[in-house]
C-alpha positions in Angstrom: -23.6 17.3 117.7 -21.3 17.3 114.6 -18.1 19.2 115.0 -16.6 18.5 111.6 -17.5 16.5 108.5 -14.8 13.8 107.9 -13.2 13.5 104.5 -11.1 10.8 102.9 -7.5 12.2 102.3 -6.0 11.8 98.8 -2.6 10.6 100.3 -1.3 9.8 103.7 0.2 12.6 105.7 3.6 10.7 105.9 4.3 8.1 103.2 7.1 5.8 104.6 6.9 3.2 101.8 9.7 4.8 99.7 12.3 5.1 102.5 11.4 1.6 103.7 11.9 0.1 100.2 15.3 1.9 99.8 16.4 0.8 103.2 15.5 -2.8 102.7 17.2 -2.9 99.3 20.4 -1.3 100.7 20.4 -3.7 103.7 20.0 -6.7 101.5 23.0 -5.7 99.3 25.1 -5.1 102.4 24.1 -8.4 103.9 24.9 -10.4 100.7 28.3 -8.8 100.3 29.0 -9.2 104.0 28.2 -13.0 103.8 30.4 -13.3 100.7 33.5 -11.6 102.4 32.9 -13.4 105.7 33.0 -16.8 104.0 36.2 -15.8 102.1 38.0 -14.5 105.2 36.9 -17.2 107.6 37.5 -20.2 105.4 39.5 -19.5 102.3 39.6 -23.2 101.6 36.1 -22.8 100.2 37.6 -21.1 97.2 41.0 -22.9 97.1 39.5 -26.4 97.0 37.0 -25.3 94.3 39.9 -24.0 92.2 41.8 -27.3 92.5 38.7 -29.3 91.5 38.2 -27.0 88.5 41.9 -27.0 87.4 41.6 -29.8 84.8 45.4 -30.1 84.5 46.2 -26.4 83.8 48.9 -26.5 86.4 50.9 -29.1 88.3 50.1 -29.1 92.0 53.2 -30.5 93.7 51.9 -30.4 97.2 50.4 -28.5 100.1 52.3 -26.9 103.0 50.6 -25.7 106.1 50.9 -22.1 107.4 54.0 -22.0 109.6 53.5 -18.5 110.9 52.4 -19.9 114.3 55.2 -22.3 114.6 56.7 -20.4 117.6 53.5 -21.1 119.6 52.9 -24.6 118.2 56.1 -26.3 117.3 54.3 -29.3 115.9 53.2 -27.2 112.9 56.8 -26.9 111.9 57.3 -30.6 112.1 54.2 -31.2 109.9 55.4 -28.5 107.5 58.8 -30.1 107.2 57.3 -33.5 106.4 55.2 -31.9 103.7 58.3 -30.2 102.3 60.3 -33.5 102.3 57.4 -35.0 100.2 57.6 -31.9 98.0 61.3 -32.5 97.5 60.7 -36.1 96.5 58.1 -35.1 94.0 60.5 -32.6 92.5 63.3 -35.2 92.3 61.0 -37.6 90.6 60.2 -35.3 87.7 63.2 -32.9 87.3 66.0 -33.5 84.8 69.3 -34.4 86.5 72.7 -33.8 85.0 75.9 -35.1 86.6 78.1 -32.2 85.4 76.0 -29.2 86.5 73.8 -28.1 89.3 70.1 -27.5 89.1 68.7 -24.0 89.6 65.1 -23.4 90.7 63.1 -20.2 91.2 60.5 -20.0 93.9 58.1 -17.1 93.6 54.5 -16.1 94.0 51.9 -13.9 92.4 51.7 -11.6 95.4 53.6 -10.6 98.6 52.9 -12.7 101.6 52.1 -15.9 99.8 54.8 -17.9 101.7 57.5 -18.1 99.0 60.4 -17.1 101.3 59.3 -19.6 104.0 59.1 -22.3 101.3 62.6 -21.3 100.1 64.1 -21.9 103.5 62.2 -25.1 104.3 63.0 -26.6 100.9 66.7 -25.6 101.3 66.9 -27.4 104.6 65.2 -30.4 103.1 67.7 -30.6 100.2 70.7 -30.0 102.5 69.6 -32.7 104.9 69.3 -35.1 102.0 73.0 -34.6 101.1 72.7 -32.0 98.3 75.1 -29.1 98.5 72.5 -26.3 98.4 72.6 -22.6 98.0 69.8 -20.1 98.7 70.0 -16.8 96.8 68.1 -13.7 97.8 67.3 -11.7 94.7 64.3 -9.8 96.1 65.6 -6.3 95.8 62.6 -4.7 97.4 61.4 -7.1 100.1 64.8 -8.7 101.0 62.7 -11.2 103.0 65.2 -14.0 102.9 68.1 -12.0 104.1 66.0 -10.3 106.8 64.6 -13.6 108.2 68.2 -15.0 108.5 69.6 -11.7 109.9 72.0 -11.2 106.9 71.0 -7.7 105.9 74.4 -6.4 106.9 76.3 -8.9 104.8 77.6 -8.3 101.2 76.0 -10.6 98.6 74.3 -10.6 95.3 74.6 -6.9 94.6 78.4 -7.0 95.1 78.6 -10.1 92.9 76.8 -8.3 90.1 79.0 -5.3 90.4 82.4 -6.8 91.2 82.2 -10.6 90.8 83.6 -13.1 93.3 81.0 -15.5 94.4 83.1 -17.3 96.9 83.5 -14.2 99.1 79.7 -13.5 99.1 78.5 -16.9 100.4 77.6 -17.5 104.0 77.6 -21.0 105.5 74.4 -21.6 107.5 74.1 -23.8 110.6 72.7 -26.7 108.5 75.5 -28.7 106.9 75.6 -28.4 103.1 73.4 -25.2 103.2 74.7 -21.8 102.1 73.2 -18.4 101.5 74.0 -15.5 99.2 72.3 -12.5 100.8 70.9 -9.6 98.8 73.9 -7.4 99.6 74.6 -3.8 100.6 75.5 -1.8 97.5 72.7 0.7 96.9 74.0 1.6 93.5 73.0 -1.9 92.2 69.3 -1.9 91.2 67.0 -4.6 89.9 67.2 -3.0 86.4 70.8 -4.4 86.2 69.5 -8.0 86.4 69.7 -8.5 82.6 69.5 -11.9 81.0 73.3 -12.1 80.2 74.2 -11.0 83.8 71.8 -13.7 85.2 73.2 -16.4 83.0 76.8 -15.6 83.9 75.9 -15.8 87.6 74.0 -19.0 87.2 76.9 -20.6 85.3 79.1 -20.1 88.3 76.5 -21.3 90.8 75.9 -24.5 88.8 79.6 -25.3 89.0 79.7 -25.0 92.8 76.3 -26.4 94.0 74.1 -29.4 93.4 70.9 -27.4 93.9 70.3 -23.6 93.9 67.1 -22.0 95.1 66.4 -18.4 94.0 64.0 -16.2 96.0 62.7 -13.2 94.0 60.0 -10.6 94.5 56.4 -11.4 93.5 55.9 -12.0 89.8 53.2 -9.4 89.6 55.4 -6.5 90.7 59.2 -7.2 90.6 61.5 -6.3 87.8 64.1 -9.0 88.4 61.8 -12.0 88.4 61.3 -12.2 84.6 65.0 -12.4 83.6 65.6 -14.9 86.3 62.6 -17.0 85.4 63.8 -17.2 81.8 67.2 -18.6 82.9 66.4 -21.2 85.6 65.8 -24.9 85.1 62.5 -24.9 87.0 59.9 -22.6 88.6 57.7 -23.2 91.6 54.8 -20.8 92.4 53.6 -20.6 96.0 49.9 -20.0 96.0 47.8 -19.2 99.1 
């Protein structure tokens, strides 16, 4: 007995091919991007080593310093870091111009915040001081103030007061390491980075050259700080910390 004559439908009742295709395409895009960012975050050396190999002499790589942020838990990291910085100092000394009648001023900066420039300033300062150079660290990072903060010198007068009133001798702080001094950022809120003009910077550096063998300047990142450009144009050498 025939209840109903079967017919061939023109289209399926529910066509899932479109949503499936869109879902597969979206998932593949997310998967590819996820793998890309995973590789970049897990092992940044994948990109760093490639950049060094593709450099072709565009910049002078002085050395590599390990990340010392975990030195409190692993003291050996700091020892390895200091050995790397001593080698860095020797490389600087082998290529820099030395004059007997004036000190050498070097700027250490970075493209971005958190690249390790302030840590490098401190380690390199300790290295030069331990080698017998009368060394001064100058915090000129008006926004970050990382150097003064890390050395607990935010409550001391310093660079801002020198810019406004003069008197370098009264603004220097002797650190625990022999031959090592610090000029903190200072307290005067009326002194802003806009006041770091080239003539002001050159007058300041002329006094520092007469008192120290080696001066290391810490500024804000080159990509965002106002004071870094006038300082970079007046120093004897520049080191970029790249992460």
